[in-house]
GUFIFI-905323 format. One line per 3 residues: number of its first residue (from 1); their letters; for each residue x, y, z of C-alpha. Coordinates in steps of 0.05 Angstrom, whole numbers, plus 5000, padded with zeros to 4 digits. Example, Ala and Ser with C-alpha at 12.3 -4.5 7.8 and 13.67 -1.06 7.14 Angstrom:
2
1	as	5246:4910:5156  5273:4979:5143
# end
This chain:
952
1	qed	1561:5219:2042  1568:5159:2088  1612:5124:2037
4	elk	1656:5186:2031  1663:5189:2107  1683:5115:2111
7	ytl	1733:5126:2055  1761:5187:2090  1769:5150:2156
10	rrl	1802:5090:2121  1852:5135:2085  1868:5175:2148
13	veg	1877:5112:2191  1924:5083:2138  1964:5148:2137
16	lga	1977:5145:2213  2031:5092:2200  2060:5125:2137
19	tre	2133:5112:2123  2146:5187:2116  2155:5212:2188
22	aar	2132:5283:2172  2065:5258:2144  2042:5220:2207
25	pgf	2026:5282:2251  1988:5311:2191  1943:5250:2184
28	sla	1933:5249:2260  1912:5321:2262  1864:5312:2203
31	laq	1832:5251:2237  1823:5291:2301  1788:5347:2262
34	vlq	1741:5297:2228  1723:5264:2294  1710:5332:2325
37	afe	1665:5354:2267  1626:5288:2260  1607:5268:2331
40	eip	1563:5211:2304  1626:5171:2288  1635:5121:2346
43	mcs	1703:5129:2380  1709:5054:2395  1699:5035:2322
46	vle	1754:5083:2300  1800:5055:2354  1785:4983:2331
49	qik	1800:5004:2260  1867:5033:2282  1885:4970:2321
52	ekh	1865:4925:2263  1902:4966:2210  1966:4973:2252
55	sle	1965:4908:2290  2031:4897:2325  2021:4821:2327
58	kvk	2007:4811:2252  2054:4862:2222  2121:4842:2191
61	kkl	2182:4853:2234  2211:4909:2190  2145:4948:2193
64	vrn	2137:4945:2269  2162:5016:2276  2109:5043:2228
67	aaf	2055:5003:2263  2076:5028:2332  2073:5100:2308
70	gnf	2006:5086:2274  1976:5063:2340  2007:5121:2378
73	fgv	1984:5176:2330  1915:5142:2329  1908:5151:2404
76	mal	1934:5222:2397  1880:5237:2345  1825:5210:2392
79	fqs	1853:5252:2449  1860:5316:2408  1788:5310:2383
82	grl	1765:5326:2455  1716:5267:2456  1761:5213:2487
85	vkd	1750:5236:2559  1674:5231:2550  1675:5159:2523
88	rka	1695:5114:2581  1703:5050:2540  1747:5084:2487
91	lle	1786:5118:2543  1800:5052:2578  1821:5017:2513
94	siq	1866:5077:2494  1902:5075:2561  1912:5000:2554
97	llq	1939:5010:2483  1988:5063:2508  2011:5015:2563
100	qla	2026:4964:2509  2062:5015:2467  2106:5035:2526
103	hhr	2144:4969:2516  2167:4992:2447  2218:5042:2475
106	ahl	2266:5030:2418  2218:5064:2371  2173:5109:2413
109	rdl	2218:5123:2472  2177:5157:2527  2122:5186:2482
112	prk	2068:5136:2504  2081:5150:2578  2079:5225:2568
115	tli	2014:5219:2529  1985:5175:2583  2002:5228:2635
118	dit	1971:5283:2592  1906:5244:2583  1903:5227:2657
121	sev	1911:5300:2677  1850:5318:2634  1800:5268:2661
124	pet	1752:5284:2719  1765:5254:2787  1705:5207:2784
127	vfe	1726:5179:2716  1797:5168:2743  1771:5132:2804
130	evl	1720:5088:2767  1756:5075:2701  1831:5087:2704
133	fgi	1852:5075:2776  1845:4999:2768  1887:4992:2705
136	lqs	1939:5043:2728  1951:5011:2796  2011:4972:2772
139	dla	2042:5035:2741  2029:5075:2805  2056:5020:2849
142	saf	2121:5019:2809  2129:5095:2813  2200:5090:2839
145	tsp	2224:5048:2780  2224:5102:2725  2216:5178:2720
148	enl	2154:5169:2676  2117:5126:2728  2138:5174:2783
151	hll	2111:5232:2742  2044:5195:2733  2039:5186:2808
154	lvg	2056:5260:2822  2004:5284:2772  1952:5237:2803
157	iqk	1967:5263:2874  1958:5335:2852  1897:5324:2807
160	fpg	1860:5271:2847  1876:5281:2921  1810:5246:2940
163	vlk	1832:5182:2905  1906:5180:2920  1900:5191:2995
166	pkn	1957:5174:3042  1924:5107:3060  1918:5088:2987
169	lkk	1990:5109:2975  2011:5063:3032  1975:5005:2999
172	lfg	2009:5021:2932  2082:5027:2953  2085:5021:3028
175	spt	2089:5094:3052  2034:5147:3060  2078:5202:3030
178	vvn	2124:5207:2969  2178:5251:3001  2206:5218:3062
181	ken	2275:5195:3087  2265:5124:3061  2246:5147:2990
184	ipr	2299:5202:2983  2355:5157:2954  2307:5128:2902
187	lve	2280:5197:2884  2350:5224:2874  2367:5168:2825
190	llr	2303:5180:2786  2316:5256:2783  2387:5244:2758
193	saa	2359:5199:2704  2308:5252:2684  2362:5306:2681
196	kse	2405:5265:2634  2347:5245:2589  2325:5317:2578
199	kkd	2393:5352:2576  2385:5372:2503  2319:5409:2517
202	kkl	2353:5457:2566  2290:5460:2609  2269:5434:2677
205	psv	2238:5364:2671  2164:5365:2689  2173:5308:2739
208	vfd	2222:5349:2779  2176:5409:2784  2117:5365:2803
211	llq	2159:5332:2857  2176:5401:2885  2101:5418:2888
214	vsl	2084:5351:2922  2139:5362:2974  2109:5430:2990
217	keg	2040:5399:2995  2065:5344:3041  2104:5394:3084
220	afe	2170:5360:3069  2203:5415:3027  2262:5425:3075
223	lfw	2277:5349:3074  2270:5347:2999  2316:5407:2988
226	keg	2371:5391:3039  2374:5315:3032  2348:5306:2961
229	ven	2379:5366:2925  2438:5392:2965  2464:5326:2994
232	gll	2438:5283:2938  2437:5312:2868  2494:5362:2877
235	kek	2541:5306:2900  2546:5284:2827  2592:5330:2788
238	sgp	2550:5328:2725  2531:5387:2681  2459:5366:2665
241	vsy	2445:5351:2739  2476:5417:2762  2436:5457:2711
244	mcy	2372:5420:2733  2386:5442:2805  2395:5515:2783
247	rll	2330:5511:2743  2295:5480:2803  2320:5537:2846
250	gsa	2294:5589:2797  2227:5554:2787  2217:5546:2862
253	lpl	2222:5621:2878  2147:5637:2867  2124:5577:2908
256	lsl	2164:5587:2971  2148:5625:3035  2195:5678:3063
259	eql	2229:5628:3111  2238:5576:3056  2267:5629:3009
262	qmv	2318:5650:3061  2338:5577:3071  2345:5563:2996
265	lkg	2383:5629:2981  2436:5612:3033  2444:5539:3012
268	kvm	2493:5497:2973  2455:5504:2907  2465:5580:2909
271	qhy	2539:5572:2923  2546:5520:2868  2511:5567:2820
274	geh	2558:5624:2840  2619:5581:2827  2590:5563:2759
277	vvt	2582:5637:2740  2653:5654:2760  2685:5594:2726
280	tql	2647:5599:2659  2676:5665:2635  2704:5634:2571
283	pdr	2663:5653:2509  2652:5581:2485  2625:5556:2553
286	fkf	2551:5550:2569  2530:5607:2615  2469:5597:2660
289	ape	2469:5668:2688  2421:5698:2635  2371:5641:2648
292	meg	2375:5652:2723  2364:5726:2713  2301:5708:2673
295	yid	2275:5667:2733  2288:5726:2781  2255:5774:2732
298	efl	2194:5730:2725  2188:5721:2801  2194:5796:2817
301	nsc	2144:5812:2762  2091:5764:2790  2104:5773:2865
304	ddl	2064:5825:2904  2096:5810:2972  2147:5864:2988
307	erq	2185:5821:3038  2194:5764:2990  2215:5811:2934
310	lav	2267:5842:2980  2291:5773:3005  2305:5749:2934
313	mig	2342:5814:2915  2384:5813:2978  2395:5738:2971
316	fst	2425:5744:2902  2463:5808:2921  2497:5771:2978
319	ltn	2521:5713:2935  2593:5739:2930  2658:5718:2899
322	qgy	2712:5748:2945  2665:5805:2962  2640:5818:2891
325	pvl	2567:5796:2880  2554:5746:2825  2490:5782:2803
328	sss	2507:5834:2749  2509:5905:2777  2471:5928:2715
331	srv	2417:5874:2720  2349:5900:2697  2309:5857:2745
334	vrh	2302:5916:2794  2250:5947:2746  2197:5902:2776
337	lqp	2209:5922:2848  2152:5959:2882  2170:6029:2907
340	val	2173:6009:2981  2216:5947:2965  2261:5989:2921
343	qky	2271:6040:2976  2288:5985:3027  2336:5953:2977
346	vdw	2372:6020:2966  2376:6031:3041  2406:5961:3049
349	lkd	2457:5975:2994  2478:6040:3027  2485:6007:3094
352	mfl	2528:5951:3064  2572:6003:3031  2584:6038:3097
355	rpd	2587:5976:3141  2604:5915:3098  2577:5853:3133
358	fdc	2607:5790:3103  2572:5746:3155  2507:5755:3118
361	cld	2541:5739:3051  2548:5672:3018  2621:5684:2999
364	fss	2665:5636:2960  2732:5634:2923  2750:5596:2861
367	nrq	2809:5547:2863  2852:5595:2823  2837:5652:2870
370	kqn	2856:5608:2930  2923:5592:2897  2937:5666:2881
373	qen	2924:5691:2953  2994:5704:2975  3005:5768:3016
376	vni	2939:5801:2997  2897:5833:3052  2835:5791:3039
379	tqh	2787:5832:3081  2807:5899:3049  2805:5866:2980
382	kia	2734:5841:2992  2710:5908:3019  2738:5945:2958
385	rlr	2704:5896:2910  2637:5899:2946  2637:5975:2948
388	kwi	2653:5980:2875  2593:5935:2858  2546:5972:2905
391	ihr	2563:6041:2875  2551:6016:2805  2486:5981:2827
394	lan	2461:6046:2858  2479:6087:2797  2446:6036:2752
397	iie	2380:6038:2791  2372:6111:2768  2384:6089:2696
400	spv	2337:6029:2698  2264:6038:2678  2238:6022:2748
403	kke	2184:6068:2775  2220:6115:2824  2208:6179:2861
406	esl	2249:6242:2855  2269:6235:2928  2300:6167:2915
409	vmd	2340:6193:2855  2365:6251:2896  2382:6206:2955
412	isr	2425:6160:2911  2458:6219:2875  2476:6253:2941
415	fcf	2503:6188:2969  2548:6176:2908  2571:6249:2906
418	fha	2587:6251:2980  2630:6188:2980  2665:6209:2916
421	ffe	2690:6276:2941  2679:6282:3016  2693:6250:3083
424	tkk	2660:6257:3151  2703:6287:3206  2648:6283:3258
427	kts	2578:6253:3257  2523:6303:3245  2448:6294:3239
430	qir	2443:6356:3194  2470:6318:3135  2441:6249:3124
433	ean	2504:6221:3090  2546:6242:3150  2499:6211:3201
436	vlp	2535:6144:3198  2611:6135:3196  2640:6080:3152
439	sdp	2663:6020:3193  2723:6018:3147  2745:6086:3119
442	lde	2746:6094:3044  2816:6095:3014  2839:6135:2953
445	eah	2821:6079:2905  2750:6074:2933  2740:6149:2925
448	svt	2767:6145:2854  2720:6088:2835  2660:6123:2866
451	eny	2680:6187:2829  2681:6151:2762  2613:6120:2773
454	ffg	2586:6187:2798  2602:6221:2731  2567:6164:2695
457	llq	2507:6177:2741  2511:6251:2724  2506:6233:2650
460	tln	2443:6192:2666  2413:6251:2705  2426:6297:2646
463	tlt	2384:6253:2601  2332:6231:2653  2259:6242:2634
466	vlg	2217:6282:2683  2191:6239:2741  2125:6244:2776
469	dta	2050:6241:2762  2035:6315:2767  2006:6355:2708
472	kaa	2069:6398:2705  2113:6336:2700  2069:6308:2645
475	alr	2072:6374:2607  2149:6374:2610  2150:6301:2586
478	ekh	2108:6320:2526  2158:6374:2508  2214:6321:2513
481	vhg	2250:6360:2567  2306:6321:2601  2352:6330:2660
484	vta	2303:6369:2704  2258:6355:2763  2182:6363:2761
487	dgk	2188:6436:2783  2237:6452:2727  2302:6453:2766
490	lwi	2364:6421:2736  2387:6358:2773  2459:6382:2768
493	fll	2439:6448:2801  2410:6410:2861  2476:6372:2868
496	vey	2516:6437:2865  2471:6466:2919  2484:6403:2961
499	adk	2559:6409:2948  2557:6482:2972  2523:6459:3036
502	lls	2578:6407:3047  2633:6458:3035  2602:6503:3088
505	seh	2597:6448:3141  2652:6443:3193  2637:6369:3204
508	ika	2654:6351:3132  2721:6355:3095  2734:6349:3020
511	vkp	2779:6294:2995  2816:6347:2954  2807:6413:2993
514	ftk	2796:6478:2954  2847:6534:2956  2822:6605:2968
517	gqr	2824:6619:2893  2785:6556:2877  2733:6572:2931
520	daw	2726:6642:2902  2715:6613:2833  2662:6565:2863
523	ert	2625:6624:2896  2629:6665:2832  2601:6606:2792
526	lqs	2541:6598:2838  2527:6673:2834  2532:6671:2759
529	vkn	2483:6613:2755  2434:6649:2800  2438:6711:2755
532	lqk	2424:6667:2695  2364:6635:2730  2333:6705:2736
535	ken	2337:6712:2660  2309:6642:2646  2237:6664:2637
538	ksd	2257:6718:2588  2275:6708:2515  2327:6657:2493
541	sak	2315:6612:2553  2347:6552:2517  2413:6591:2513
544	vva	2408:6608:2587  2397:6535:2606  2456:6513:2563
547	fqq	2503:6562:2596  2477:6541:2664  2491:6468:2650
550	lll	2562:6482:2627  2577:6526:2687  2549:6475:2736
553	lma	2585:6418:2703  2652:6455:2707  2636:6471:2780
556	ihl	2627:6397:2794  2691:6382:2757  2728:6427:2806
559	fkn	2724:6369:2855  2756:6321:2805  2811:6360:2770
562	qse	2822:6427:2803  2882:6455:2765  2855:6441:2695
565	tmd	2784:6462:2711  2804:6528:2742  2830:6558:2676
568	ils	2768:6535:2637  2720:6558:2692  2753:6627:2695
571	dll	2747:6637:2620  2676:6610:2620  2653:6658:2675
574	nct	2682:6718:2637  2651:6693:2573  2583:6684:2605
577	era	2583:6754:2634  2600:6784:2566  2549:6740:2530
580	fsk	2492:6764:2574  2516:6836:2586  2472:6893:2561
583	epk	2531:6935:2537  2527:6956:2463  2571:6916:2416
586	kkk	2634:6952:2395  2659:6949:2325  2719:6903:2326
589	tdn	2784:6912:2290  2831:6856:2271  2875:6869:2331
592	aep	2818:6875:2381  2812:6824:2436  2769:6764:2418
595	gwv	2694:6770:2430  2656:6725:2478  2636:6678:2421
598	evm	2708:6665:2401  2727:6653:2473  2668:6606:2482
601	vei	2687:6568:2419  2758:6558:2446  2730:6533:2512
604	lls	2683:6485:2477  2739:6458:2434  2782:6446:2495
607	lla	2723:6410:2528  2713:6366:2467  2782:6337:2480
610	qps	2758:6311:2547  2741:6236:2552  2675:6251:2588
613	lli	2614:6238:2544  2573:6284:2588  2620:6343:2578
616	rri	2620:6331:2503  2544:6328:2499  2534:6391:2540
619	sks	2588:6426:2500  2551:6409:2436  2484:6433:2464
622	vfv	2517:6499:2485  2547:6507:2415  2479:6497:2384
625	ric	2452:6554:2427  2509:6602:2409  2508:6585:2334
628	pnl	2465:6647:2317  2520:6691:2348  2578:6655:2314
631	tkr	2628:6701:2280  2676:6689:2222  2735:6686:2271
634	glq	2697:6637:2316  2682:6591:2257  2754:6596:2233
637	lil	2778:6569:2300  2737:6506:2288  2759:6500:2215
640	dvl	2832:6507:2235  2826:6443:2275  2803:6405:2213
643	dpy	2856:6435:2167  2900:6376:2146  2959:6423:2131
646	qdq	2962:6451:2201  2973:6384:2236  3047:6398:2245
649	nee	3033:6466:2274  3043:6461:2350  3007:6527:2362
652	sav	2939:6504:2335  2874:6525:2369  2873:6462:2412
655	vvm	2932:6419:2432  2913:6346:2444  2961:6320:2497
658	ees	2979:6249:2513  2949:6258:2582  2881:6246:2552
661	dkk	2904:6176:2536  2906:6163:2611  2839:6196:2624
664	iks	2804:6150:2575  2812:6091:2622  2753:6099:2669
667	aqd	2716:6049:2712  2648:6059:2680  2672:6048:2609
670	tde	2694:5975:2602  2683:5979:2527  2738:6032:2521
673	eas	2784:5988:2562  2771:5930:2515  2787:5973:2454
676	eds	2850:5997:2490  2871:5925:2499  2860:5911:2425
679	sde	2900:5973:2406  2956:5948:2452  2957:5883:2412
682	gdt	2962:5924:2349  3021:5961:2381  3059:5897:2394
685	eee	3047:5874:2322  3073:5940:2296  3134:5936:2342
688	nds	3149:5866:2315  3143:5892:2244  3188:5950:2259
691	gde	3237:5902:2292  3240:5862:2227  3251:5926:2189
694	ekn	3309:5944:2235  3341:5876:2221  3337:5886:2146
697	eev	3364:5957:2150  3438:5967:2138  3479:5987:2199
700	ddd	3491:6063:2197  3561:6087:2181  3573:6120:2250
703	frs	3561:6054:2286  3604:6016:2235  3663:6064:2244
706	qlm	3656:6062:2321  3657:5986:2319  3719:5986:2274
709	nvl	3755:6033:2322  3739:5988:2382  3765:5926:2345
712	qtg	3827:5960:2321  3842:5986:2391  3836:5916:2418
715	nal	3879:5889:2360  3823:5840:2342  3829:5850:2267
718	ged	3897:5818:2263  3928:5873:2222  3998:5863:2251
721	esd	3999:5793:2220  4028:5763:2283  4007:5694:2306
724	eel	3999:5716:2378  3929:5710:2406  3898:5762:2454
727	dde	3908:5746:2527  3848:5739:2574  3852:5810:2601
730	amm	3853:5841:2531  3796:5796:2509  3754:5816:2570
733	ald	3767:5890:2557  3748:5882:2484  3684:5846:2503
736	kni	3666:5901:2551  3677:5956:2499  3638:5918:2446
739	sal	3579:5905:2494  3577:5978:2515  3577:6000:2442
742	fae	3519:5952:2424  3480:5972:2487  3486:6045:2465
745	qqk	3463:6027:2395  3404:5988:2423  3384:6049:2464
748	riq	3385:6092:2401  3342:6041:2364  3293:6037:2422
751	akk	3290:6113:2425  3271:6115:2351  3217:6063:2363
754	dek	3189:6102:2422  3188:6166:2383  3153:6131:2325
757	drm	3102:6101:2373  3090:6168:2407  3077:6202:2340
760	rke	3029:6146:2320  2989:6153:2385  2989:6228:2378
763	kil	2962:6221:2307  2906:6176:2332  2887:6225:2387
766	rrd	2888:6284:2339  2844:6248:2289  2796:6226:2344
769	fki	2790:6298:2365  2776:6320:2293  2719:6269:2290
772	kvl	2688:6301:2352  2697:6371:2322  2658:6349:2261
775	dli	2597:6346:2307  2602:6421:2315  2607:6432:2240
778	eaf	2546:6388:2230  2507:6426:2284  2525:6493:2252
781	ltk	2504:6471:2182  2439:6442:2208  2419:6500:2254
784	qse	2448:6558:2213  2438:6534:2141  2416:6605:2120
787	npl	2478:6638:2149  2528:6666:2097  2585:6635:2139
790	vfd	2564:6567:2111  2603:6584:2048  2667:6586:2090
793	vie	2657:6513:2109  2657:6486:2038  2731:6487:2020
796	pll	2757:6462:2088  2711:6402:2083  2734:6389:2012
799	rvi	2807:6393:2034  2793:6341:2089  2759:6294:2039
802	eqc	2816:6303:1989  2870:6290:2041  2834:6229:2070
805	mss	2825:6199:2001  2900:6201:1988  2923:6178:2058
808	dsd	2926:6111:2093  2862:6072:2100  2860:6049:2173
811	kqe	2792:6044:2206  2795:6110:2242  2815:6147:2178
814	vdf	2757:6114:2140  2708:6134:2196  2734:6205:2192
817	lqk	2726:6207:2117  2656:6176:2118  2632:6225:2171
820	tan	2660:6285:2134  2630:6261:2068  2561:6249:2100
823	ifk	2561:6319:2131  2582:6349:2064  2528:6313:2025
826	nsl	2469:6313:2074  2479:6375:2116  2505:6420:2061
829	crt	2492:6400:1990  2423:6368:1999  2395:6416:2050
832	kqy	2330:6450:2031  2346:6514:2070  2402:6559:2045
835	ckr	2426:6631:2050  2377:6682:2021  2422:6743:2030
838	vda	2476:6736:1977  2465:6800:1937  2531:6830:1963
841	lqe	2567:6763:1952  2547:6751:1879  2616:6764:1849
844	dlh	2651:6722:1903  2603:6663:1894  2609:6663:1818
847	afv	2685:6663:1826  2677:6607:1877  2636:6566:1827
850	erl	2689:6575:1774  2744:6555:1823  2707:6492:1844
853	vkk	2693:6469:1773  2765:6481:1751  2790:6440:1811
856	ack	2742:6384:1792  2769:6385:1721  2842:6384:1744
859	htd	2833:6324:1791  2854:6255:1770  2809:6220:1821
862	ssv	2736:6223:1798  2710:6207:1869  2743:6272:1895
865	aly	2722:6311:1833  2650:6291:1847  2651:6328:1914
868	yfs	2679:6392:1881  2626:6388:1827  2570:6377:1878
871	asl	2594:6438:1916  2589:6480:1853  2518:6455:1842
874	yll	2501:6475:1913  2526:6546:1899  2484:6547:1835
877	kvl	2423:6529:1876  2438:6586:1924  2449:6638:1868
880	rgn	2387:6616:1831  2345:6618:1894  2364:6690:1910
883	tsd	2333:6751:1876  2379:6807:1855  2360:6877:1880
886	kss	2383:6907:1814  2344:6860:1769  2269:6866:1770
889	tpp	2256:6824:1708  2200:6774:1723  2211:6701:1704
892	tpl	2187:6681:1635  2117:6652:1640  2102:6583:1610
895	pek	2044:6565:1565  1981:6549:1604  1980:6475:1584
898	qsn	2053:6465:1606  2044:6503:1671  1987:6456:1690
901	tip	2030:6394:1680  2092:6424:1714  2070:6469:1771
904	qac	2142:6487:1790  2164:6506:1720  2167:6580:1736
907	qll	2215:6565:1792  2257:6521:1747  2264:6577:1695
910	stg	2279:6631:1747  2353:6649:1746  2354:6692:1809
913	cld	2424:6722:1820  2456:6675:1769  2500:6707:1715
916	mer	2477:6658:1661  2530:6676:1610  2587:6668:1659
919	vtv	2561:6603:1688  2546:6574:1619  2618:6586:1597
922	iyq	2645:6552:1661  2604:6488:1651  2613:6489:1575
925	qal	2689:6486:1585  2680:6429:1635  2635:6391:1586
928	tqf	2685:6401:1530  2741:6372:1572  2697:6313:1591
931	ltk	2681:6298:1518  2751:6309:1490  2799:6283:1544
934	rns	2802:6208:1554  2829:6210:1626  2782:6265:1651
937	alt	2759:6258:1724  2691:6284:1706  2635:6233:1695
940	ssm	2569:6232:1657  2530:6228:1722  2556:6297:1742
943	fdd	2528:6330:1680  2465:6289:1684  2455:6318:1754
946	lfr	2470:6388:1727  2420:6384:1669  2366:6351:1711
949	rfp	2369:6403:1767  2384:6464:1724  2350:6453:1656
952	v	2356:6527:1635
# end
């Protein structure tokens, strides 16, 4: 065994200097494991073996690199074994060997120095004093010559304060402290060198962080920061040095006191960082902002001091570029704020919104902004930018996963709502938002921006999980209830109550005052909601809540768009009253006025055309609740929207107007703005294309004849064969007539282009609306799969698929086709639930099957034929799954052995309402066509599906 151990050690020591670079760390690790397992092996003997095998004096010149690495990885193995610190002699020799290896920078760079520092940081103070201090004195004395030696000194000061006392430091390099005025210039040079040497690692060099800690320990942080960092490092316009300063700022946050934090967050490094964020907006430039947000996030997560948490949040919120804070208004770092700190931060934001104080901000402007400042009112511009950021920040706090109380959510919601739609005429203590007047009144643009963010906030409230630690709140969370408080009240209802209080106050005025009719509609809506709340505990409470949400949402929208909302609200109120009235249902004739369901469907369709995501979501939830009451006429209203042959009909159920194009552009939806930009680019391309087309087109005959007349009148064609040229006056008159004619022709061409562009945009809007309407179809098929009205949906969906397959293939059209096809396959054909009351519809359904199969046979496109064939199989499934009242013949039983192996065989052989002879003839004819016609659209997979699902 001893021989095997010697052989193992010899092989491992040889491998430390292997020519293959990847092999060396492996041999080093294996040697460390052996030394750890066999403690009887003397460390000094192994070290001697390493020195002898990889002797730097005896080795050939071309193998010096391998030998240097052999020695280095040998020391690493001794250190990793965990035994080196315990053996003083081996430790001393290892440190001396590393000092020798440090001269081979060409091969090892700074690895020996870093390893020496790592080993030094692991040894006890007594060992350092008795063994290492003597041999490391020269390195410590030359601390200001290289970053590695400085790092060794800083580690020693922190680890061994009893050895490296101020008096010992004075003996080493002449001063009792590291950070002082005399040493600052040398420290700055060393830190610059460290930044450039580690720029590829994109991390803070260890020596810099240790110097920060030593400066705090020596009480010289302010000197280090102002003279060393701000007036030293930042003077050099270098990327690696700047990024090192930003990282130092982020790393310092957890170590600093409140006063030190306030000094740092108002200093030059912060301003420099802000300028970096603003000037690195290009996609290919390195952006430090995400990394800085990580430092803030880590600090807030680990800090328990409320004042320090608040100081950092306010510090970064007051770093502004012309009033707009550099910190993202949707930053997630607020999730770590403690409740008290969060409340103070919200109060500060509200106060800054009302009384912007730029004296407390670290504001800056980029060079381009300074050049573009012509006749702009800078103060007003800054206030508008700051207020826009604050409103989004407040709205985003509700959305963020920070622990918050209901009172805070309501406080923010009320604040945003008030400043979106109201103004204070006179201060009043009865309404908190009117207790303080804005130092600079909000203009129309500020109200508009606040309004847009408020509706985004309203969407968040509608999907907000129940807050609070009470048992009732926990019960509601388990039921996945959203958009309500812990006591079950809708958030939107609380806002409407608040709005009613504001409307009743004489000290408050609305930005857009209500007329008498609008105020009456408001009062009627509130009364209707209260009536619905009384019915909430009775049956169908989900339907009641859905109607409440829609009424309340329309009531809120009265403040935004009064003329449009009034018509919808009036219809909605009438519809709600009829939906919940106790009057018996009258039998309707074809000419009777539409029922409440039809009216509600029309309202929901008109709301789907709105750009607001919240309105569309609530509309869909209301539709889901009224699905059980949906009538044939109501469903037909929805299907008419999807009918591809009614696109030219101006009197369709819903008219999508170009005004919605303007509504789409909202402040809270930058993604939509980006897509709008891209569509504009597409527009210009299309215009260029159409321009080329115009050039290639022949000039129309009318224009040609008009031009000939002008030339003949001016005698420019030379028909009189005289040699006389036109005089100047005649030439000028001719030029004038020709230019007028061409200008008129250009107007006609431009009018054609504009009309073409208008029609294209209208088509995009109409198709976008159809995609939204498909959500209603999907909801109906999912929630009412057993309703006989499902059969009315089949052919309209097939027509849409057929039309889309044959039309242009732009992205929107493809999306529309895919969504329709997915709904048809997944929500209709593959659903496990289907109508069980088709006894009266047997004849119609059999005729429907025949019609679908014939259409599949007639088609030339097999992909379209597949959908028709699949629809016929769905109807077969429905007919087979229903039992005829007239037929009482039980299904044919199977033999016992077969019934054991196939438990569902009886169900497979059951024909239900199917007319087997009629259906067999239909599919027999289809199969005959498939087998006899070469260009048949039918495929083998269709019949394979038929025989597999219906083997009878």
